[in-house]
N, C-alpha and C positions, 0 to 999 in steps of 0.2 A: 582530501581525500586520496586523492592519488599518490601523494606521498607517501599514505600509508597502505597502498596495493588494493584499496577497496573498491570492489567491482559494483556492487550492488547494498545500496543502504536503507532501510526501513526506516520511516521518520512517525509518530503519532504526536497529536497536539500540536500541530503547526502553527494554529491561529492565522492561517492564511486566509485570504477573501478572494474573491473571485474579480473585484477591482484592480488588483494588482497582480497579473497572469503573471509577469517575470521575477517575480519578489523570491528571493531565497535561490536564485540559479546557480549553478555551478559548472565551471568552465570543463568541458568534455564531456559532460554527464546528460543524461536526458532527463527532465522532470517531469514525473506523473504523478496527480493530485486532485484530491477530494476536499475540496472546500466546504468548511460547514456554513449553509448561509442562512439556517435559522434561528441563531444564536451566536454569541460571540463564542471566541475559543475554538478547540477541537480541531477536526480535520486528520487528512492522514497523506502521506506523501513516498513517495518511492522513487529512488533516483539511479539509474544505472548508467555504467560506463557505455559511452558512444560505440565505442567495438564490437558490444557484446550483438548477438542477434536477440535479440530481445524487442517486444512490442507491446503495448498497452491491451487490458481486456475488459470489456463491460461486468463489471461487478452485478451481479443480481439485487433487487432489493433486499434488503437487512431490516431487522425490526429496530435492534438494539444495537447496532455494532456501527461503525464505520470503516470504510476500508478502500484501499485502491493497491490495483494489481499489475501484472505482467506477465507472460508466455515467452520462456527463457529456452530457445534450440541451441543444444550443445549436439556438436559431434560426438556419433559415435554412443548417446544417450537419448534416453526419450524425452521428451518437453517436459521442463518443470514450470508448474503456476507457482509465482511467488505472490504473498498478499500480506500487506501491511494493514492491519487491522487495530481498532481502537474500540474499547467496551468504555463509554462514559459511567462515571459514579454517579448514581448508585443503583445502575441499570444490572439487571442478572442477564447471565448467559443463556442464552435459548440454544437448543437443540435444533430447531429449523434454522437458525442463523448460520451455525455450524456445516447441518448438510448441503445448505445453499454454497456454501464455500468451499466444500469438499467435492462440489458436483461438478467446480472448474476444470476438473482434469484426472487423471489417474495419481499424477503426483503432485500434490499441490503443498505448499510449506506455507503456512500461517506464522507470522507474527504479531502475537494478539497481546496488547498492556491493558490493564485495568488500574486506574487511580482511585485507592480511595483516600476519599476527605473527610 
């Protein structure tokens, strides 16, 4: 990722599980992840370059979404909240889930993916 100057990467459908906490780690990046524990597949992750002023945030309980997020502080700008979000099929997008995510801060950037099968 560093060869392509990627500072932050958001990943959905990671398939990662808690019994392998270092799976898919990338040199020079911090990995944040939310593994799906109740069934196979699913899960979200977020990678950020170690040099960034970024830290994990607690995601509120969501009904139909899975999410992993961080708070990014930048000199001369307000803090950004960046969230990797997965909406599993056939679940519906719920307003209460979106409200919970947007309540995380003034500047929230969600990346949502929903795969229809």
